[in-house]
FIVOBA-591283 format. One line per field, with one value per residue (C-alpha): residue in three letters; x, y, z. Coordinates in Angstrom, 3 decimals, decimal comma. Example, Ala and Ser with C-alpha at 12.3 -4.5 7.8 and 13.67 -1.06 7.14 Angstrom:
# residues 2
rest <- c(ALA|SER)
u <- c(12,300|13,670)
v <- c(-4,500|-1,060)
w <- c(7,800|7,140)
***
This chain:
# residues 684
rest <- c(MET|LEU|ARG|VAL|LEU|PHE|LEU|CYS|LEU|VAL|ALA|LEU|SER|ALA|ALA|ALA|GLN|ALA|PRO|VAL|PRO|ALA|THR|ILE|SER|PRO|ASP|ASP|ARG|ALA|LEU|TYR|GLY|VAL|ILE|ASN|ARG|ALA|SER|GLY|ARG|SER|LEU|ASP|VAL|SER|LYS|ALA|SER|THR|LEU|SER|GLY|ALA|ALA|VAL|VAL|GLN|TRP|GLU|PHE|THR|HIS|ALA|ALA|SER|GLN|GLN|TRP|HIS|LEU|VAL|ARG|ILE|SER|GLU|GLY|SER|GLU|TYR|TYR|ARG|LEU|GLU|ASP|LYS|ASN|SER|GLY|GLN|CYS|LEU|ALA|LEU|GLU|ILE|VAL|PRO|THR|ALA|PRO|PRO|GLY|ALA|ASN|THR|PRO|LEU|VAL|GLN|ARG|PRO|TYR|THR|GLY|ALA|LEU|GLY|GLN|GLN|TRP|LYS|LEU|VAL|PRO|VAL|GLY|GLN|PRO|GLY|SER|PHE|GLN|LEU|GLU|ASN|ARG|LEU|ASP|GLY|ARG|VAL|ALA|THR|LEU|ALA|SER|ASN|ASP|LYS|PHE|ASN|GLY|THR|ALA|VAL|VAL|ALA|ALA|ARG|GLY|VAL|GLY|ARG|GLY|THR|GLN|GLN|TRP|ARG|LEU|PHE|GLN|LEU|GLN|LEU|ARG|LEU|PHE|ALA|GLY|PRO|PRO|TYR|PHE|THR|VAL|PRO|GLU|ALA|LEU|GLY|ALA|LEU|SER|SER|THR|GLY|ASN|GLU|LEU|GLN|PRO|VAL|PRO|THR|PRO|ASP|GLY|ASN|THR|LEU|TYR|PHE|ASN|ARG|THR|ARG|PHE|ALA|GLY|ASN|ALA|GLU|GLY|ALA|ALA|GLU|THR|GLY|ASP|ILE|TRP|VAL|SER|ARG|SER|ALA|ASP|HIS|GLY|ARG|THR|TRP|PRO|ALA|PRO|THR|HIS|LEU|GLU|ALA|PRO|ALA|GLY|LEU|ASN|ASN|GLY|GLN|ASN|ASN|ALA|VAL|GLN|SER|VAL|VAL|GLY|PRO|PRO|GLY|SER|PRO|VAL|LEU|LEU|LEU|ARG|ASP|ALA|TYR|THR|PRO|SER|SER|ALA|ALA|GLY|PRO|ALA|THR|GLY|ILE|GLY|LEU|ALA|ARG|ILE|GLY|ALA|ALA|GLY|THR|GLY|THR|PRO|ALA|PRO|VAL|ARG|ILE|SER|GLY|PHE|SER|SER|LEU|SER|PRO|ALA|THR|GLY|PHE|PHE|MET|THR|PRO|ASP|GLU|LYS|ILE|LEU|LEU|LEU|SER|LEU|GLU|ARG|GLU|ASP|SER|GLN|GLY|LEU|ASN|ASP|LEU|TYR|LEU|SER|ARG|ALA|ASP|GLY|LYS|GLY|GLY|TYR|SER|ALA|PRO|GLN|SER|LEU|GLY|LEU|ASP|VAL|ASN|SER|PRO|GLY|TYR|GLU|PHE|ALA|PRO|TRP|LEU|ALA|PRO|ASP|GLY|LYS|THR|LEU|TYR|PHE|SER|SER|TYR|GLY|HIS|GLN|GLY|TYR|GLY|SER|SER|ASP|ILE|PHE|VAL|SER|THR|ARG|LEU|ASP|GLU|SER|TRP|THR|LYS|TRP|SER|PRO|PRO|GLN|ASN|LEU|GLY|PRO|ARG|PHE|ASN|GLY|PRO|GLY|TYR|ASP|GLY|PHE|PHE|ALA|LEU|GLY|PRO|ASP|SER|ALA|ALA|TYR|PHE|ALA|SER|SER|GLY|PRO|LYS|ASP|THR|ALA|PRO|LYS|LYS|LEU|PHE|ARG|THR|GLN|PRO|GLY|PRO|PRO|PRO|ALA|PRO|ASP|SER|ALA|ALA|LEU|ALA|ALA|ALA|ALA|ASN|PRO|LEU|ALA|GLN|PRO|ARG|ALA|ILE|VAL|THR|GLY|ARG|VAL|LEU|ASN|ALA|THR|THR|GLY|GLN|PRO|LEU|ALA|GLY|GLY|ALA|GLU|VAL|GLN|ALA|LEU|MET|VAL|GLY|GLY|PRO|ILE|ASP|PHE|ARG|ALA|THR|ALA|GLN|ALA|ASP|ALA|LEU|GLY|PHE|GLN|MET|SER|LEU|ALA|PRO|GLY|ARG|TYR|ARG|VAL|THR|THR|THR|ALA|GLY|LEU|LEU|THR|ARG|VAL|ASP|THR|PHE|SER|VAL|ARG|ALA|GLY|GLU|SER|ARG|ARG|TYR|GLU|PRO|ARG|LEU|THR|PRO|ALA|THR|ALA|GLY|THR|ARG|LEU|GLU|LEU|PRO|ASP|ILE|ILE|PHE|ALA|GLN|SER|GLN|ALA|ARG|LEU|LEU|GLY|SER|SER|TYR|ALA|THR|LEU|ASN|LYS|LEU|ALA|GLN|SER|LEU|LYS|GLU|ASN|PRO|SER|LEU|GLU|ILE|ARG|VAL|GLU|GLY|HIS|THR|ASP|ASN|GLN|GLY|GLU|ALA|ASP|LYS|ASN|GLN|VAL|LEU|SER|GLU|GLN|ARG|VAL|ALA|GLU|VAL|LYS|ARG|TYR|LEU|VAL|GLY|ARG|GLY|VAL|ALA|ALA|SER|ARG|ILE|SER|THR|ILE|GLY|TYR|GLY|GLY|SER|LYS|PRO|LYS|PHE|SER|ASN|ASP|ARG|GLU|GLU|THR|ARG|ARG|LEU|ASN|ARG|ARG|VAL|GLU|LEU|VAL|ILE|THR|LYS)
u <- c(38,937|36,028|33,596|34,781|35,591|31,875|30,706|33,308|31,338|27,717|28,526|30,331|27,147|24,640|26,799|26,691|22,814|22,195|19,790|21,336|19,814|17,725|18,907|17,133|15,964|14,065|11,609|13,061|9,691|8,487|8,605|9,544|9,566|12,959|11,992|15,071|14,264|15,114|12,866|10,319|10,878|11,248|14,329|13,239|14,851|14,527|11,886|10,942|13,911|14,261|17,386|20,757|22,992|19,543|20,833|18,997|16,965|14,266|10,331|6,958|6,249|3,296|3,169|5,531|6,436|10,072|10,090|8,905|12,713|13,373|15,896|17,853|20,492|23,293|23,780|22,771|23,584|25,251|24,937|24,747|21,994|21,212|18,435|16,596|13,888|10,667|10,083|13,246|14,662|18,393|19,860|21,296|24,975|27,695|30,611|33,909|34,515|37,795|38,340|35,906|38,363|38,697|36,711|33,774|30,440|29,458|25,792|23,799|22,577|20,796|22,541|21,992|23,240|26,410|27,818|29,976|30,959|29,651|25,778|26,181|24,536|24,748|21,737|23,737|21,438|20,836|19,309|15,440|14,286|13,361|16,334|19,568|22,486|23,097|26,450|28,197|30,654|33,176|33,944|31,999|29,920|26,665|23,348|23,207|20,835|22,817|21,070|18,832|15,455|12,254|12,184|11,111|14,679|17,094|19,990|20,695|24,616|27,365|29,277|31,261|28,506|28,546|24,433|22,662|19,658|19,889|21,910|19,225|16,643|13,752|11,634|7,764|6,694|3,821|1,024|-2,391|-4,692|-8,571|-11,151|-12,724|-16,157|-18,243|-19,505|-20,852|-22,219|-24,527|-23,464|-22,768|-25,155|-24,477|-26,151|-26,716|-29,145|-25,808|-23,849|-22,360|-20,264|-17,365|-15,864|-18,370|-16,303|-15,857|-19,478|-20,813|-23,900|-25,321|-26,267|-30,380|-29,598|-31,833|-28,834|-25,733|-22,671|-19,894|-17,216|-17,813|-14,351|-14,335|-17,563|-18,775|-21,258|-18,854|-17,581|-13,972|-15,609|-14,617|-11,007|-9,516|-10,498|-13,829|-17,092|-19,535|-22,758|-25,657|-28,286|-31,771|-33,820|-37,310|-36,994|-34,221|-31,308|-33,890|-33,195|-31,410|-32,587|-30,456|-27,972|-27,854|-24,779|-24,885|-25,547|-25,990|-24,858|-23,272|-19,692|-18,911|-17,530|-14,498|-12,499|-10,202|-10,555|-14,002|-15,488|-17,547|-15,048|-17,479|-20,760|-21,180|-22,985|-26,148|-29,519|-31,196|-27,570|-25,683|-22,042|-20,463|-16,243|-15,001|-11,775|-10,050|-9,146|-11,251|-8,947|-8,755|-5,939|-4,164|-1,062|0,969|0,060|-2,983|-5,724|-4,098|-6,694|-4,985|-6,935|-10,108|-12,804|-16,458|-19,929|-23,387|-25,459|-28,194|-25,458|-24,418|-20,675|-17,249|-16,576|-14,772|-10,744|-10,744|-7,166|-4,952|-1,984|1,526|-0,882|0,588|1,130|4,174|0,974|-2,290|-4,208|-5,286|-8,084|-9,922|-12,652|-14,170|-15,746|-19,242|-18,480|-15,593|-13,280|-10,908|-9,812|-8,017|-6,302|-4,263|-0,994|2,480|4,732|8,432|7,482|5,471|6,663|5,853|3,391|0,398|-0,207|-2,571|-2,669|-4,188|-5,322|-7,508|-9,709|-7,982|-10,586|-10,160|-11,724|-8,899|-7,052|-3,580|-0,598|-1,016|0,456|0,908|-1,222|2,318|3,734|1,162|-1,449|1,181|2,577|5,077|2,249|-0,352|-2,891|-5,935|-9,951|-9,863|-13,194|-13,664|-16,382|-18,649|-17,177|-14,092|-11,646|-12,525|-10,888|-11,353|-9,388|-8,124|-4,404|-1,440|0,378|-0,551|-1,177|-4,697|-6,003|-4,846|-5,003|-5,886|-8,182|-10,171|-8,947|-10,116|-7,630|-8,661|-7,031|-5,298|-4,838|-5,236|-1,880|-3,906|-0,165|-0,838|-3,598|-4,112|-2,960|-4,917|-7,227|-8,292|-11,972|-12,004|-13,557|-16,844|-15,112|-11,743|-10,896|-8,049|-8,983|-9,820|-11,517|-11,436|-13,667|-15,128|-18,279|-20,945|-24,192|-26,860|-28,117|-24,643|-25,254|-21,441|-20,721|-17,734|-16,467|-15,241|-13,837|-14,731|-11,809|-10,502|-8,360|-8,732|-12,529|-14,379|-15,330|-18,658|-20,407|-21,998|-23,287|-23,969|-25,859|-25,516|-25,648|-25,529|-21,998|-20,819|-21,527|-19,150|-18,013|-17,429|-13,309|-13,319|-15,267|-13,184|-10,157|-11,736|-12,149|-8,399|-6,684|-3,320|-4,378|-4,885|-1,437|-0,283|-0,578|3,059|3,229|6,319|7,008|8,689|8,599|8,768|9,603|6,317|8,579|11,065|9,030|12,196|12,928|12,943|16,449|16,770|14,672|11,040|9,192|5,887|3,543|0,627|-2,134|-5,163|-8,633|-12,045|-10,196|-10,898|-7,252|-4,896|-1,856|1,131|3,849|6,486|8,933|12,206|11,835|15,484|16,455|15,792|12,200|10,186|8,730|6,151|4,412|0,778|-2,377|-5,580|-7,540|-7,973|-5,384|-4,467|-1,034|1,185|4,387|6,327|9,791|11,057|8,777|6,200|3,113|0,704|-2,082|-4,095|-6,610|-6,684|-7,438|-5,299|-6,495|-4,759|-2,056|-2,137|0,809|0,297|2,528|2,154|4,176|3,330|4,452|5,767|6,273|9,902|10,106|11,785|12,192|8,399|6,997|3,990|3,269|-0,215|-0,067|-3,606|-2,673|-0,905|-3,409|-3,813|-6,194|-8,604|-7,571|-4,411|-0,879|-0,905|0,108|-2,480|-0,954|-2,486|-0,088|3,661|3,851|3,345|5,894|8,633|7,753|8,976|11,551|13,170|12,913|15,195|17,649|18,108|17,812|19,956|20,177|16,772|14,967|11,549|8,933|6,144|2,952|0,350|-3,656|-6,887|-10,444|-11,984|-13,787|-12,546|-10,727|-8,028|-5,090|-5,941|-5,849|-2,684|-0,950|-2,032|-1,330|2,524|2,808|1,298|4,019|6,804|5,673|6,119|10,056|10,032|9,053|11,691|14,330|13,637|14,053|17,508|16,463|19,044|17,044|18,475|16,727|13,008|11,453|8,236|5,455|1,479|-1,101|-3,643|-7,480|-6,164|-5,505|-8,368|-8,791|-12,464|-15,629|-15,990|-19,595|-20,035|-18,442|-17,450|-15,356|-14,229|-12,367|-10,657|-8,997|-7,309|-4,318|-0,317|1,387|5,128|7,174|10,041|12,505|15,854)
v <- c(-36,798|-39,358|-37,012|-33,915|-36,641|-38,435|-34,372|-33,718|-36,939|-35,716|-32,093|-33,562|-36,161|-33,163|-31,381|-33,699|-34,556|-30,464|-29,873|-28,451|-25,260|-25,843|-24,177|-21,213|-21,312|-18,207|-18,405|-16,157|-15,389|-14,094|-11,038|-11,389|-8,645|-8,898|-8,661|-7,432|-10,473|-7,949|-5,241|-6,835|-3,671|-4,405|-4,144|-0,643|2,080|5,716|7,637|5,116|6,559|5,048|6,956|5,202|5,633|5,764|4,284|1,408|1,700|-0,338|0,902|-0,726|-3,286|-1,277|-3,754|-0,282|-1,538|-0,130|-2,693|-5,807|-7,831|-10,253|-12,558|-13,986|-16,330|-14,873|-17,954|-21,392|-23,647|-20,272|-19,892|-16,374|-13,837|-10,296|-8,503|-6,569|-3,973|-3,919|-0,164|0,901|-2,519|-1,857|-4,161|-4,209|-2,854|-2,882|0,224|-0,069|3,715|3,993|7,152|5,109|4,287|0,218|-1,301|1,008|0,245|1,059|1,959|0,013|1,473|0,994|0,621|-0,176|-4,226|-4,692|-8,035|-6,401|-8,991|-5,992|-6,648|-10,398|-11,804|-14,969|-16,376|-17,954|-19,775|-18,942|-18,591|-19,836|-21,651|-19,183|-16,959|-15,965|-13,408|-11,425|-11,996|-9,968|-12,011|-8,798|-8,995|-11,128|-8,773|-8,703|-6,537|-5,402|-2,527|0,576|0,531|-2,130|-0,317|-0,315|3,215|3,994|5,321|3,668|2,675|-0,599|-1,161|-3,889|-5,283|-8,116|-11,178|-11,585|-13,228|-10,912|-10,373|-7,425|-9,293|-11,903|-11,589|-13,625|-14,014|-13,058|-14,488|-11,671|-14,034|-13,114|-16,189|-15,652|-17,452|-19,653|-19,786|-21,296|-20,048|-17,351|-13,673|-11,183|-7,804|-6,240|-3,164|-0,118|0,444|4,144|4,682|4,463|6,343|9,986|12,282|10,803|6,897|4,071|0,596|-2,353|-3,597|-6,069|-7,582|-9,614|-13,102|-12,744|-10,294|-7,395|-5,041|-3,673|-1,764|0,058|2,895|5,832|8,344|11,912|12,757|16,159|13,920|11,846|12,603|13,918|16,092|14,962|13,153|10,007|8,658|6,589|6,476|3,390|4,000|1,543|0,306|-1,716|-3,428|-4,059|-7,087|-8,949|-7,253|-7,225|-3,149|-1,085|2,456|5,283|4,572|6,504|7,224|4,844|6,475|2,797|1,532|5,017|5,690|3,695|6,471|8,350|9,868|7,060|4,610|2,938|0,189|-3,404|-6,147|-8,968|-9,976|-12,910|-14,376|-16,361|-15,777|-12,382|-11,298|-10,227|-8,769|-6,042|-7,161|-3,284|-2,082|-0,211|-0,921|1,205|2,104|6,255|8,332|8,665|10,097|7,513|8,665|8,942|5,712|4,417|3,058|-0,324|-3,295|-4,934|-4,870|-6,155|-5,175|-5,980|-4,372|-3,397|-3,251|0,047|1,263|0,562|-2,217|-4,737|-5,364|-8,841|-10,143|-11,630|-12,895|-11,526|-8,594|-5,707|-3,987|-1,785|0,052|1,373|0,564|-3,283|-5,243|-8,436|-11,114|-13,760|-16,973|-17,503|-19,812|-16,966|-19,589|-18,747|-14,977|-13,726|-10,490|-8,033|-6,517|-5,458|-7,146|-7,531|-11,634|-9,359|-10,110|-6,428|-4,659|-6,021|-9,560|-11,981|-13,715|-16,269|-16,356|-19,373|-19,102|-20,625|-21,302|-18,896|-15,468|-14,967|-15,638|-17,310|-15,286|-14,430|-17,164|-15,675|-17,579|-18,126|-17,549|-18,777|-15,834|-12,945|-11,019|-8,583|-5,740|-5,056|-7,617|-6,460|-7,228|-11,512|-12,718|-16,974|-18,273|-20,533|-23,837|-23,057|-23,414|-20,952|-17,672|-13,863|-10,770|-8,022|-7,282|-4,427|-6,838|-10,222|-9,393|-7,770|-5,573|-2,194|-0,488|-3,487|-6,278|-8,818|-12,680|-16,044|-18,904|-22,385|-23,644|-26,779|-28,293|-27,857|-26,081|-23,091|-22,191|-24,087|-22,314|-22,706|-20,054|-16,841|-16,008|-12,745|-12,640|-11,282|-7,932|-7,993|-6,834|-5,820|-2,703|0,203|1,585|0,429|-2,817|-4,576|-5,486|-8,815|-10,213|-12,912|-11,553|-14,956|-15,176|-15,997|-12,166|-10,580|-7,004|-5,065|-1,483|-0,017|3,492|2,131|3,089|6,010|4,856|8,368|8,216|8,036|4,494|3,149|-0,268|-2,497|-5,859|-8,907|-11,840|-16,014|-16,525|-18,351|-19,435|-15,964|-16,317|-18,248|-15,881|-13,431|-13,337|-13,137|-9,749|-8,864|-9,678|-7,699|-4,413|-4,800|-1,519|-3,367|-4,993|-1,901|0,732|2,890|6,416|8,547|11,422|13,927|17,127|19,246|20,187|23,721|26,429|28,463|32,067|32,108|29,304|26,937|23,990|23,116|23,145|19,709|17,691|16,027|13,017|12,562|9,845|8,949|6,703|5,578|6,342|4,810|1,883|-2,050|-1,955|-0,958|0,869|3,762|4,844|6,945|9,321|11,270|14,673|16,609|19,370|17,426|16,631|13,130|10,764|7,748|4,869|4,786|2,582|4,178|5,448|8,494|9,321|11,378|12,982|14,315|16,144|16,124|17,977|18,103|19,937|20,935|19,366|19,987|17,259|16,891|15,182|13,914|10,956|9,616|7,816|4,184|5,402|9,008|11,385|14,011|16,561|17,648|20,514|21,029|23,944|24,487|27,355|27,265|27,199|30,376|31,924|33,054|30,108|28,436|25,098|23,693|19,436|18,396|14,988|15,773|15,124|14,488|12,877|14,813|17,082|15,652|16,201|12,526|11,812|9,465|7,078|8,442|11,482|9,767|9,095|13,266|13,489|10,697|13,298|16,466|14,662|12,835|16,076|18,364|15,841|16,476|20,096|20,690|23,813|24,668|26,120|25,441|26,647|24,415|26,772|24,650|26,071|25,216|26,038|28,652|25,568|25,180|27,797|30,168|29,024|25,628|26,110|27,648|25,538|22,452|24,000|24,223|21,019|19,619|21,318|20,474|16,692|17,414|18,484|15,584|13,001|15,093|15,027|11,549|11,017|12,442|16,061|18,819|20,121|23,593|23,618|23,688|25,670|26,214|28,076|27,660|30,403|28,312|29,813|33,372|33,252|31,188|30,845|29,353|30,239|29,197|28,820|25,369|22,496|21,403|25,046|25,034|21,435|22,873|25,780|22,809|22,880|22,358|25,039|24,932|28,076|28,275|30,391|30,206)
w <- c(25,660|24,657|25,055|23,250|20,200|20,940|20,567|17,486|15,713|16,355|15,431|11,844|11,899|11,767|9,362|6,782|6,849|6,677|3,575|0,620|-0,055|-3,395|-6,892|-7,697|-11,581|-12,654|-15,478|-17,772|-19,509|-16,293|-14,397|-10,816|-7,988|-6,280|-2,356|0,228|3,165|5,875|4,884|2,424|0,312|-3,297|-5,806|-7,578|-9,733|-8,491|-9,320|-11,924|-14,046|-17,671|-17,232|-18,031|-14,744|-12,289|-8,646|-7,702|-4,356|-2,360|-2,218|-1,144|-3,687|-5,457|-8,953|-10,291|-13,808|-12,372|-9,553|-12,222|-13,295|-16,099|-14,930|-17,898|-18,047|-19,726|-21,662|-21,920|-18,823|-17,239|-13,412|-14,203|-15,145|-15,874|-14,123|-16,878|-15,401|-17,262|-17,285|-18,670|-20,508|-18,971|-16,577|-12,648|-13,090|-10,535|-11,329|-9,323|-8,755|-9,010|-6,627|-4,101|-0,705|-0,765|0,773|-0,100|-0,728|-4,299|-5,295|-7,740|-11,021|-14,235|-17,310|-21,415|-20,884|-23,035|-21,290|-18,572|-15,939|-13,611|-15,265|-14,178|-11,028|-9,647|-7,368|-4,641|-1,779|1,763|4,698|4,603|1,557|-0,915|0,115|-1,999|-2,198|-5,364|-6,077|-8,830|-11,181|-11,109|-7,735|-5,881|-3,880|-3,132|-3,651|0,180|1,267|2,333|5,846|7,872|7,452|5,628|4,120|0,688|-1,037|0,688|-1,670|-2,891|-2,649|-3,833|-0,752|0,596|1,795|5,084|5,138|6,835|6,025|4,129|1,726|1,532|-1,493|-2,796|-5,963|-6,237|-9,624|-10,931|-12,621|-12,906|-11,999|-12,567|-10,596|-12,626|-10,018|-8,310|-6,808|-9,906|-8,916|-10,502|-12,002|-9,045|-8,296|-6,393|-3,224|-4,015|-0,766|1,357|-0,851|0,732|-0,570|1,822|1,259|2,125|3,541|5,766|4,775|7,638|7,076|10,041|10,698|10,246|7,592|8,584|9,641|7,443|9,274|7,577|8,244|6,321|5,894|4,893|5,651|7,545|9,433|11,499|14,623|13,736|10,686|7,619|8,617|7,730|9,792|9,703|11,996|12,354|10,094|9,559|7,513|8,823|6,069|6,443|3,907|5,132|2,900|-0,770|0,181|2,029|3,472|3,681|6,605|10,308|12,421|15,371|18,273|20,449|21,923|22,926|22,477|19,785|17,336|19,504|17,242|16,164|12,342|14,276|12,329|13,315|11,955|12,539|14,143|16,329|19,262|19,667|17,732|18,801|20,796|18,156|19,760|18,105|17,315|17,032|15,409|18,872|22,108|23,346|26,390|27,050|27,288|30,312|31,626|30,377|26,693|24,582|22,847|20,560|18,662|17,719|19,485|19,243|21,389|22,087|22,808|22,273|19,805|22,074|25,180|26,729|28,906|27,315|25,095|26,131|24,850|23,106|25,094|22,005|23,441|22,268|20,288|18,356|14,891|13,586|11,507|13,348|10,060|11,072|10,893|12,338|11,452|13,471|12,759|14,415|16,530|18,214|17,227|15,017|14,749|11,902|11,734|9,301|10,673|10,385|12,194|12,621|10,513|7,854|4,569|3,828|4,846|6,476|6,307|7,285|10,774|12,467|16,275|17,901|21,329|24,220|25,980|28,312|26,826|24,913|21,765|20,934|19,586|15,918|13,222|9,945|7,240|5,944|2,243|0,207|1,273|2,032|-0,613|-0,383|-0,189|1,861|2,459|4,395|5,277|5,613|5,183|5,732|4,032|6,279|5,034|7,325|4,535|1,818|2,558|0,566|1,052|-0,293|-1,446|-3,444|-3,764|-5,810|-9,385|-10,204|-12,392|-10,483|-6,998|-4,548|-6,142|-4,401|-4,101|-2,973|-2,136|0,014|3,077|2,195|5,468|9,515|9,591|8,618|6,278|3,152|0,428|-3,125|-5,203|-4,776|-7,426|-8,498|-8,608|-11,983|-13,671|-12,177|-8,551|-9,895|-11,834|-12,060|-9,320|-5,490|-4,853|-1,483|0,869|0,245|2,405|2,199|3,729|5,375|1,682|0,420|-1,620|-1,288|-0,695|-1,067|-1,959|-5,019|-6,467|-10,068|-12,326|-10,270|-7,524|-6,208|-6,615|-3,528|-2,546|-2,543|-1,497|-3,881|-3,558|-6,277|-5,549|-6,878|-10,652|-13,063|-14,770|-17,227|-20,899|-22,548|-25,106|-22,340|-22,093|-26,075|-25,676|-23,272|-24,920|-27,964|-25,363|-24,815|-25,570|-25,373|-28,758|-30,773|-32,263|-29,121|-29,552|-29,484|-26,880|-27,322|-25,405|-23,253|-19,936|-19,677|-16,970|-16,917|-16,171|-18,783|-21,339|-21,374|-21,021|-16,959|-15,664|-13,847|-15,876|-14,472|-14,255|-16,056|-15,384|-17,350|-15,213|-17,516|-16,089|-16,859|-19,089|-19,215|-17,753|-15,806|-17,925|-16,839|-18,269|-17,153|-19,024|-17,859|-19,210|-20,017|-22,019|-25,199|-24,202|-23,281|-25,432|-24,206|-26,067|-24,439|-25,242|-26,370|-23,316|-21,012|-18,763|-15,585|-16,596|-13,126|-13,885|-10,756|-10,478|-7,291|-4,928|-8,014|-9,768|-11,951|-12,829|-16,912|-18,204|-21,773|-23,981|-26,745|-29,663|-31,456|-33,468|-32,623|-32,453|-30,137|-28,475|-24,799|-23,171|-19,389|-17,834|-14,515|-11,948|-10,168|-6,859|-5,340|-1,776|-0,518|-2,755|-0,853|-1,352|0,522|1,438|1,963|2,012|5,547|8,159|11,752|14,028|15,454|17,943|18,151|16,809|15,930|12,275|9,741|8,219|4,437|5,768|5,242|1,189|0,848|4,067|2,212|-1,182|0,896|2,727|-0,607|-2,305|0,244|0,342|-3,228|-2,982|-0,181|-0,421|0,279|3,578|4,832|6,943|8,209|9,261|11,219|10,778|12,575|12,193|14,733|17,330|20,770|22,483|20,745|22,961|22,849|19,152|19,146|20,957|18,445|15,627|16,735|18,236|14,635|12,332|15,635|14,562|10,825|11,356|13,578|11,021|8,382|10,543|11,332|7,414|6,735|6,458|8,186|11,366|10,617|6,973|8,690|10,708|12,216|13,075|14,485|13,755|15,285|14,060|13,177|9,431|7,548|4,211|3,953|6,293|8,789|9,196|7,846|8,237|4,235|3,928|7,645|7,228|4,697|6,915|9,073|7,081|6,752|4,459|3,199|2,436|0,859|2,886|0,843)
***
């Protein structure tokens, strides 16, 4: 009895001492991403719709305007907020459905704000610090993922609050912090001698400054041809890195370019005996399954044989897109991985040398560095504290940008707020893979103003501070300071000339401008309207499976009419899917295929009467019977993926043609690769 009483007192004491979750008070002048704790995905409006009643879903965090939310108090002193979407100006809303069965979950939508109780939300702290439930004032239910997954498009519903992870959210404030230096860098110069028709990525200079390794993708001269996977290329300088001559395909050590996405990650080892750290475990295919390419290996730059795997305790990644950096003393290993504890997609992790030739289990660098987006390409400066990395998640100028942060203690989890390196390094397109040479020159990859343009390598040298008036000049050139252009129009059926039934989405993305600017409008029978900053735009019109892309420019204050025409999909319509890419000679889908497949799955679910046939084609290289089998395996893999995303298997048929139906000449690789394709035919 005394023991029971003692245990009860201990329990009561512990409960009394348990910390009370801190109140969460967002700044109503700021914009936030609202991130689900279970999935790491962002609160979003389906298809970035501006229509009242559009569904609220989760989506991979990309800084899209439909993922940016104002949290505004209902009234001074109120504990309730309205969540207002930046893209549409409408609010997160719960509406009771009279015909729904008792206890049924209710999908959340966006509506213009009216003050209704279903549009008022309380942030109730729950779980780990910074987490909360979004509790609705109408009936006390909370915002919840309809299913516990990470799929883009999963609905957000109102359900009874039980505290599970799918009901927990956190705020990620969107704030552009610019790095003011030091160090300072000169205007970047393009390394033109290293450029090709493909992409050049991941520059890694050697400690002696005489060699530059990099990764090249989508290039016919690679071992796997012009595929998404890359090979290692190398340039050797005769003047300690002042100039870099044309590169060569890395042939020695032999076998390092093996059909996976090969790249040098770091160069370590004593002077005169450099060791290459390589992305890929270099484990052969076996009866247990094909080589995955996921891992890290090492080999002497002048070595022979097979690279030796680097042992990392508890190593795993949910995605094959991994990256590594090792300090020259080989004591610290930084990793870019997607794991169960990642905040969104890939996060940055730390492993320490264990003194036995291996490395400790990856430890997250924490919430200061890791965002809900995708972090990659870590590079630690020689001081051991200054971390350069690339991110799609932190606020930047466009696609991925390069950031810098400083380690604050020995835990490796506390960092200064990441700062954007600014417009000298970052622009509207892709920027990443910052690396420092021994002379403090910085190398990086950039697509320039257009995210989809080929990525090229640049170098910048240490330099003086920028001119004091540079910021003022940049502000004067800002298109946002000029009058907007108004674009109106209709999306037309190319056959009838009438507005397209079912509506469409029109998205305009500024290209070649000094800022990242995009706008989205939903077109219905009455048409659409969008307001654009002056500049040149890539305009994509989408309706279901149909897409049209145009480019045009608008001037400040201009009124413009734009009426794109789409040809309706009917039985027999054939669509080529060039973004569906497989590993060389395998039926394994590469990561770049998933965006297209997810869009296809969503369109099929929105059009449940459609049935399709997926057709697979190869080139004529190799044995015809093996090509036939490979084409069949590949379309079967596409079907498996679509079925896994909720499309009924009975709606998808498949056929492989091997190399029997080329569309282009097989005489040259430049045209032969175009025959390795997947096509979709609407059969019903």
